[in-house]
Structure formats: structure tokens, C-alpha cells
KEKE-3310 file (N, C-alpha, C; in steps of 0.2 Angstrom, whole numbers, plus 5000, padded with zeros to 4 digits):
npx = (5004:5002:5012:5006:5001:5008:5006:5012:5011:5023:5028:5037:5054:5064:5057:5057:5070:5074:5067:5072:5085:5083:5078:5089:5097:5090:5091:5094:5100:5100:5101:5093:5094:5089:5094:5094:5106:5105:5098:5108:5119:5114:5112:5124:5135:5128:5124:5137:5141:5132:5136:5149:5147:5143:5131:5123:5123:5116:5112:5107:5113:5113:5125:5142:5150:5142:5142:5143:5155:5161:5149:5137:5135:5127:5129:5116:5113:5104:5103:5103:5091:5082:5085:5080:5066:5062:5059:5065:5072:5074:5071:5073:5071:5074:5073:5079:5069:5057:5052:5049:5054:5048:5052:5050:5059:5060:5071:5078:5076:5076:5066:5053:5042:5033:5030:5031:5031:5032:5028:5027:5023:5019:5018:5031:5041:5037:5039:5052:5057:5053:5061:5074:5074:5073:5085:5094:5089:5092:5106:5113:5122:5116:5103:5105:5102:5088:5081:5067:5058:5045:5042:5045:5035:5022:5023:5024:5028:5019:5006:5009:5023:5028:5025:5029:5027:5015:5015:5010:4998:4999)
npy = (4994:5012:5024:5033:5050:5060:5073:5083:5094:5103:5107:5112:5119:5109:5098:5100:5101:5088:5080:5085:5080:5066:5064:5067:5056:5046:5048:5043:5046:5060:5077:5092:5109:5124:5137:5149:5157:5153:5139:5133:5133:5125:5113:5110:5100:5088:5089:5090:5077:5070:5074:5069:5055:5052:5056:5066:5082:5098:5115:5131:5145:5161:5167:5167:5160:5151:5140:5122:5110:5099:5099:5105:5119:5135:5153:5165:5177:5187:5189:5200:5207:5196:5195:5207:5206:5194:5191:5181:5165:5154:5137:5125:5109:5095:5078:5066:5069:5064:5068:5082:5096:5111:5125:5139:5150:5160:5174:5179:5172:5159:5150:5139:5146:5142:5127:5112:5095:5085:5070:5063:5056:5063:5078:5080:5078:5089:5100:5099:5101:5115:5121:5118:5126:5138:5139:5140:5152:5161:5161:5161:5171:5176:5179:5189:5203:5203:5204:5201:5186:5186:5199:5202:5194:5198:5211:5215:5209:5195:5194:5184:5182:5195:5195:5183:5177:5181:5193:5206:5207:5206)
npz = (5000:4997:5005:5019:5020:5032:5044:5056:5070:5077:5094:5103:5105:5109:5104:5090:5086:5090:5081:5069:5070:5071:5058:5051:5055:5049:5035:5019:5006:5002:5009:5011:5015:5022:5031:5045:5056:5070:5070:5062:5071:5081:5074:5068:5071:5068:5055:5049:5052:5044:5031:5032:5032:5020:5014:5003:5006:5004:5001:5008:5017:5027:5030:5027:5037:5041:5033:5030:5033:5021:5014:5001:5002:5000:5000:5002:4990:4993:5007:5016:5013:5016:5030:5035:5033:5039:5055:5063:5067:5054:5050:5037:5033:5023:5019:5009:5000:5005:5017:5027:5037:5045:5053:5064:5074:5088:5086:5097:5109:5105:5106:5100:5088:5077:5070:5059:5054:5041:5033:5017:5002:4992:4995:5000:4989:4980:4988:4991:4977:4976:4986:4981:4969:4976:4982:4971:4965:4975:4975:4963:4952:4941:4945:4955:4955:4954:4965:4976:4972:4974:4974:4961:4954:4960:4964:4977:4993:4998:5012:5022:5020:5023:5036:5044:5057:5062:5069:5067:5072:5085)
capx = (5000:5006:5014:5001:5003:5008:5007:5012:5013:5029:5026:5043:5061:5067:5054:5059:5077:5075:5064:5077:5091:5080:5077:5096:5099:5086:5092:5098:5104:5100:5099:5092:5093:5090:5093:5097:5112:5103:5097:5114:5123:5111:5113:5131:5138:5123:5125:5144:5142:5128:5141:5155:5144:5142:5125:5124:5120:5116:5107:5108:5113:5114:5131:5148:5152:5137:5143:5144:5161:5159:5142:5137:5131:5128:5126:5111:5114:5098:5103:5101:5084:5079:5085:5076:5059:5060:5062:5065:5077:5070:5075:5069:5075:5071:5077:5077:5062:5052:5050:5052:5052:5049:5052:5052:5062:5061:5078:5081:5076:5077:5060:5049:5036:5029:5034:5028:5035:5028:5031:5022:5026:5017:5020:5039:5045:5035:5042:5059:5059:5053:5067:5080:5073:5074:5092:5096:5087:5096:5113:5116:5123:5111:5097:5107:5098:5081:5077:5063:5054:5038:5041:5045:5028:5016:5024:5025:5028:5012:5005:5013:5030:5029:5024:5028:5025:5009:5016:5007:4991:5000)
capy = (5000:5018:5027:5038:5057:5062:5080:5084:5101:5103:5111:5115:5119:5103:5093:5102:5099:5081:5078:5086:5075:5060:5065:5066:5049:5042:5050:5038:5049:5068:5082:5099:5113:5131:5139:5154:5155:5149:5132:5130:5132:5119:5106:5109:5093:5083:5091:5088:5070:5068:5075:5064:5048:5050:5059:5072:5088:5104:5120:5138:5149:5168:5170:5163:5156:5146:5134:5116:5107:5093:5100:5109:5125:5141:5159:5169:5184:5191:5188:5206:5207:5191:5196:5213:5204:5188:5193:5175:5160:5149:5130:5121:5103:5090:5072:5061:5071:5060:5071:5089:5100:5119:5128:5146:5150:5167:5175:5181:5167:5152:5146:5138:5149:5138:5121:5106:5090:5081:5064:5063:5054:5069:5084:5081:5080:5095:5105:5098:5105:5122:5123:5118:5132:5144:5140:5143:5159:5165:5160:5161:5178:5179:5182:5194:5209:5202:5205:5195:5183:5188:5206:5201:5191:5201:5218:5216:5203:5192:5195:5179:5184:5201:5194:5175:5174:5184:5198:5212:5208:5205)
capz = (5000:4997:5011:5020:5022:5039:5045:5063:5072:5082:5099:5107:5103:5109:5099:5083:5085:5091:5075:5064:5071:5069:5051:5048:5056:5044:5028:5015:5001:5002:5015:5009:5021:5022:5038:5048:5060:5076:5069:5060:5077:5085:5071:5064:5072:5065:5048:5047:5052:5039:5026:5032:5031:5013:5012:4999:5010:5001:5003:5008:5023:5026:5032:5025:5042:5043:5029:5033:5030:5017:5011:4995:5005:4996:5004:4999:4988:4996:5014:5020:5012:5020:5037:5036:5033:5043:5062:5067:5064:5051:5048:5032:5032:5019:5019:5003:4997:5008:5023:5028:5044:5044:5060:5065:5081:5090:5085:5103:5114:5102:5107:5094:5087:5073:5067:5057:5051:5036:5029:5012:4996:4987:4997:5001:4983:4978:4993:4989:4971:4977:4990:4977:4965:4980:4983:4965:4965:4980:4975:4956:4950:4936:4949:4960:4954:4953:4972:4978:4967:4976:4972:4954:4952:4963:4965:4984:4997:5001:5019:5027:5019:5027:5044:5045:5064:5064:5075:5066:5076:5093)
cpx = (5004:5007:5008:5004:5003:5010:5007:5014:5018:5027:5031:5049:5064:5064:5056:5066:5078:5072:5069:5083:5089:5080:5084:5099:5096:5087:5096:5102:5105:5098:5099:5091:5093:5089:5097:5103:5110:5102:5104:5119:5121:5113:5119:5134:5134:5124:5132:5144:5138:5133:5146:5153:5143:5136:5127:5120:5121:5111:5110:5108:5113:5120:5137:5150:5148:5137:5144:5150:5158:5152:5142:5132:5132:5126:5122:5114:5109:5098:5101:5094:5080:5079:5081:5068:5058:5063:5062:5071:5073:5075:5070:5074:5071:5076:5074:5071:5057:5048:5053:5050:5053:5048:5054:5054:5062:5069:5081:5081:5077:5071:5056:5043:5031:5033:5029:5033:5030:5032:5025:5025:5024:5020:5028:5042:5043:5038:5050:5061:5058:5059:5073:5080:5075:5082:5096:5095:5091:5103:5116:5116:5118:5105:5099:5103:5090:5077:5073:5059:5047:5037:5041:5038:5022:5017:5025:5026:5021:5012:5009:5021:5032:5029:5023:5026:5018:5009:5012:5001:4993:5000)
cpy = (5006:5021:5032:5045:5058:5069:5081:5091:5100:5109:5114:5115:5112:5097:5094:5100:5091:5078:5079:5081:5068:5059:5064:5059:5044:5043:5044:5041:5057:5071:5088:5103:5120:5133:5145:5152:5151:5142:5129:5129:5126:5113:5105:5102:5088:5083:5089:5081:5067:5068:5070:5057:5047:5053:5065:5078:5094:5109:5127:5141:5156:5171:5165:5158:5151:5140:5128:5112:5100:5094:5105:5115:5131:5147:5163:5176:5189:5191:5194:5207:5202:5193:5202:5211:5199:5190:5186:5171:5155:5143:5127:5115:5098:5084:5067:5063:5067:5064:5078:5092:5107:5121:5135:5147:5158:5168:5178:5176:5160:5148:5145:5142:5146:5132:5115:5101:5086:5075:5062:5061:5059:5075:5085:5082:5087:5101:5105:5102:5112:5125:5123:5124:5138:5145:5143:5150:5164:5166:5161:5169:5180:5182:5187:5200:5209:5204:5199:5192:5185:5195:5206:5199:5196:5209:5220:5209:5201:5193:5190:5180:5190:5200:5187:5173:5177:5189:5204:5213:5207:5212)
cpz = (5000:5004:5013:5022:5029:5040:5053:5065:5078:5088:5104:5103:5103:5105:5092:5082:5086:5084:5069:5064:5069:5061:5048:5049:5051:5037:5025:5010:5001:5008:5011:5015:5019:5029:5040:5053:5066:5075:5066:5066:5080:5081:5067:5065:5068:5057:5045:5047:5046:5032:5026:5031:5024:5010:5008:5003:5006:5003:5003:5015:5021:5027:5030:5031:5044:5038:5033:5030:5027:5013:5005:4998:5002:5001:5000:4997:4991:5003:5018:5019:5016:5028:5039:5037:5038:5050:5066:5064:5061:5050:5043:5031:5028:5018:5013:4999:4999:5014:5024:5035:5042:5051:5060:5072:5082:5090:5091:5108:5112:5103:5101:5094:5082:5071:5065:5054:5047:5033:5024:5005:4990:4989:4998:4995:4980:4982:4991:4983:4972:4981:4985:4972:4969:4981:4977:4964:4969:4979:4968:4955:4945:4939:4954:4960:4954:4960:4974:4972:4968:4973:4964:4951:4954:4964:4972:4987:4999:5009:5023:5026:5023:5034:5045:5052:5066:5069:5074:5070:5083:5096)
residu = (UNK:UNK:UNK:UNK:UNK:UNK:UNK:UNK:UNK:UNK:UNK:UNK:UNK:UNK:UNK:UNK:UNK:UNK:UNK:UNK:UNK:UNK:UNK:UNK:UNK:UNK:UNK:UNK:UNK:UNK:UNK:UNK:UNK:UNK:UNK:UNK:UNK:UNK:UNK:UNK:UNK:UNK:UNK:UNK:UNK:UNK:UNK:UNK:UNK:UNK:UNK:UNK:UNK:UNK:UNK:UNK:UNK:UNK:UNK:UNK:UNK:UNK:UNK:UNK:UNK:UNK:UNK:UNK:UNK:UNK:UNK:UNK:UNK:UNK:UNK:UNK:UNK:UNK:UNK:UNK:UNK:UNK:UNK:UNK:UNK:UNK:UNK:UNK:UNK:UNK:UNK:UNK:UNK:UNK:UNK:UNK:UNK:UNK:UNK:UNK:UNK:UNK:UNK:UNK:UNK:UNK:UNK:UNK:UNK:UNK:UNK:UNK:UNK:UNK:UNK:UNK:UNK:UNK:UNK:UNK:UNK:UNK:UNK:UNK:UNK:UNK:UNK:UNK:UNK:UNK:UNK:UNK:UNK:UNK:UNK:UNK:UNK:UNK:UNK:UNK:UNK:UNK:UNK:UNK:UNK:UNK:UNK:UNK:UNK:UNK:UNK:UNK:UNK:UNK:UNK:UNK:UNK:UNK:UNK:UNK:UNK:UNK:UNK:UNK:UNK:UNK:UNK:UNK:UNK:UNK)
# end
């Protein structure tokens, strides 16, 4: 029988990082990551071990010092714009295009603000392809002057991009 879709809400910082570490241990071939500095600091040993074990680890960070040894990690050309918009630490982790984790942490306290883990033979590959395209958009020189793809398509950032944590109503 086909694998069932599973979607779980993550409720704490510890739960989010425990799930991320479990995903890295379960990885068979690929690890795709987009992460801000806080999650990279937390997961660096696990990501370096994944790369050393022969997994193909790739993705994007916002600062050169956040690259992972042995991994194909790129630095965003749009890092400054991203940091101005997102007032949080984001972690996007995708393993084998089978499961993914999205987490937003408070950039001051590190506490989890929003988080989900999804295991889905349909959603995970679609999301994986979107994040691969995002990495390319953020890191290829030919896109450096494009600015935001959202601004290019819509003329402005959509509401949840402008306020990912829903703080405007707090």
C-alpha cells in the first residue's frame, strides 16, 4: 500500500530539534537545508556528520560562516533582504524528498514559534523541488539583481511573507 501522508505540528524547541536530528539519522541519500544562524549552530555537528557519512548535503545559509564542512552549502545573495523581513530564525530541512520539517524560532530566545513535520510521498517531493529552486534563485549571480521573486511576480511581498510569525496583530 502507498505510504500515508503524515502532518504533525511541532510544539517545542526541543521537539523540533529532536525531529530534525532523527530525520538526519534516517536519511539515505540527500539532505536539503535552508537555515538561519541559530538552527545552524544547533545542528552543525549533525549536519557535518551527515556529510562525512556520505550523504549528499546541500542548501543555503545567510552567512559565510554558517557553511557546513563537506556539504554543498551556498550563501544567499539576498541575505540582507531576508534578514530585514524575517524577524526569526528559520529552519527548512528536507530528507530524501520524503519528509520535511519547517520551524520558526524566536531570534532572541530560540523558542519555537511555529513548526511542522511532514512525511508525504506527494508533498515532500513538491516542497523539495521548490526549495531547490529557491536555493538557485538566492545564490546564482544571474538572479542577484532580481530582488525578491515575490516582488517580481506580485509587485510586493504576500502577507505571510511580510509577517511570517503573525506579529502584526500581537
